N, C-alpha and C positions, 0 to 999 in steps of 0.2 A: 573481560581486556584478553583474559586465556584465550576461548573460542576465537577470538578475531583472530589475534598474531600466528592463531596454528592452521586459520585459512587462508593465514600472506598478506593480511588488513593491518593496516599500520592504525594504533590509538594515538590519537593525533591530542584529544582533550577531552577534561570530564569539566561539564559544566552542567554545576548543580548536582543534580541525581542524572542527568545525561551523558552519557555517551559519543564526541564526535567519531567518526572512524572513514579511515578510506581505502582506496585501491586504484592500483596501477602508478601511485608518484609516494615516491622518488626513483621506483624500481619496476620497469615496464615487466605486465604478467602478461600479457599477449588480450590477445581477445575476445578470454574467456575471462575475463576480470571479474565483470559484474556479475557474472555465476558465481565467482567465487563469494561474491557479498552475498549474494541471498541465498546459499549454503549456511554461510553463519548466521544469517539472522534467524532463517531456519532452527540452526542448530545452539543457538539462543535460547531462541524460544523455548525448545523440549528439556535444555536442560535445567532452566525457571519452572516448568510442570513437575520436574523431580523433586525439585526445593520448596515448593510448592506444598506437594504430598508430604514433605518434612514437617514441616511447618504447623501445616493442618495438624498433624496428629501432636505437635504438641499447644494451641491452641493458639497459635500464632496469628498475626493477620496476614490476608492475600497479601499479595503482591502480582502486580501485572504489568506489564513495557509494551509502549510502545514503537515502532518505526517505520519510519520514512527513507526510503532508499532512491536515488535518483543515478541516472549516467548522464554525462557532461563534463562539459570544457571548465576548466575552472584556471585561477591562477594561482598559482603552488611556488612557495619557495619561504624564505626566510621573511618575517613580515615584522616592522617595527621601527625602533629608533636605533642612532649610535649607542643609547645606554642601558638599552634592552630589546633583543627581539628573539622573533619563535619562527619553526618553520609551520606552516600551516597553510591552508584556502581561503580563499575567496572567490566570490563570483555568485549569479544566479542561480544556479545548479545549487550552492551550499544552502541558499536561502529556500527556493524549494521544498529538500531534503526536510528543512524545518516543519516547512508547511503539512507537508506529507505527514510527518510524526505527530502534528498537531490533530491532521484532519483523522487521526485512528479514533480519537475518542468521539467524533461526530457520527464516523461511519459503523464504528462497535464494531470496528478490528483490529487487529494486532499488529497487521506490516501493511502497509500502501508502498505501492511504488509506480515507478512514471510509465510512457509508453516506449521513450528510447531501451529504459532498464528491460522492460517486458520483452522489447522485439530485439536484444541485443544475441550474440553468438551464446549459443548453446539454451539459453533460457528458454525457447519453450519445447526443446526437448526433453528437458530435466525436469522441469516444476509443472506442478499444480497451479494457473493463475485465472481468475475470476475477473471481469471487466466491472469497475466498480460504477463508475459515472466519467463525465467530460465535463470538466467546470472551466473558471477561472479562479484562481487562490487570490486572494488580497495582496494588491501590489504587483501584480502582472494581469497586463490584458491578454496576453497568448491564449487560448486555450488547452489544457492538459488532461489527457485520460487517463484517468486512475485506474491501478488495477490489482486487489487482493492477491499476496500473495499465499498457499494455504499448504502445500509442502512441497516435498518431491516427490517424481511419478515412481510409483512402486509402492509408495507410503499411503496407507487409509489414514486420515487424521479421526481423532477421538467420537468425533460429533456425527460421524457418518457411518451409519451400519453395514454399508455396501457399497460397492463402486459404482454403481447407478444412481445410488443416492448424490454422490459426489458427480457424476455429472451429467445429470439434471441440474445441481447446484450453478454449474460453469456453464453450460452448454445452455439450460432454461433462461438463466440470466441477459446472456450475452443473446439470445433472441429477442426477449426481451426488449431490451436496448434497442435492436433492432426496430424493431416495431414502432418504438418513442421515436426514434428519431427520425422514419420515414412518416410520422403523423398518422398514423395507423392507431388511433389514443384508445377506442371502444377494444379493439382486438387487443391491444396492448394492457388493458384494466383485467379481462379478464385472465388473461396469459397470467397476470399479477395474483391475482388473486388463489388460481389456483396454485401458484409456486407457494404462495404463504401457508397455505393448509400444510404444505411439505413442510417451509422452513419459515412457520410462524416468529420466531424468534431474530428473524433476521433483520436488521438495522436498513441498509440498502434498498431493499425489496419495498417497506414498507414506507420510506421519502419517496420513494419516486411511484408509488401508486398514489400518495398522497398530492402530489403535483400533478398525474394523469387525471384525476378526479376532479380535481383546480381546473384545469383546460376543458373538461368536459363540459362543466357545470355554467363555468364563464364564459367560455371562448377563447378563441385563437387569440392572441392578442396580433398585433400585425409586423411586427418586429421579433416576433419571434424565433426562436432557435432550439437547439436543442443542449445550447452550452447553457450549465447551472451556474451562477454568478456567487460562489459565495464572498459573503462581508466581512465573515469573521477568520481571525487565524488558526 
């Protein structure tokens, strides 16, 4: 919570072991408030890594945190009854953020954002993002493009040996999705196999390869589109 507040966020609620936080209400923070939120998310993950190292030295359990971030319109204000009320947010964007947090486990990543956040002011210039998938989440019919927030530009995440590896991790998977969405499934499968030789532990590429191989083996359904329909939260 200290990091969130230092990055000008509002710690709205503690829900079980989760923190619900937001930016830009009640105080207008300007067009770059989404970049502030993403910065806070990365700083929290870095701080947690420091704590994991301390806890590991003490033989304590490993703790990891998943995060979902959405840029969107909400209803913000005092919500409740005449007996009790609180300042909070409601709306589709709040629900979607919760869905994205849950999808981190499904995709094996730490932070997922959607397309509005990915293309918000200052985000593309400041952060490394990887296109993850195009999906409809449970409870919504509108397609959502998912992105993995990796690091601030200029920082090389620990899992990469060189900047070239990071660029291939991002750019290579974007090209794979281009092939998939254009129905070039054979080329997509080959690109995925090459990609997975370098990143064998990567869950999103493993899942996409499974989808592509199913299409190659069983044929393309008449109603196929590139949107993956998720049936679980």
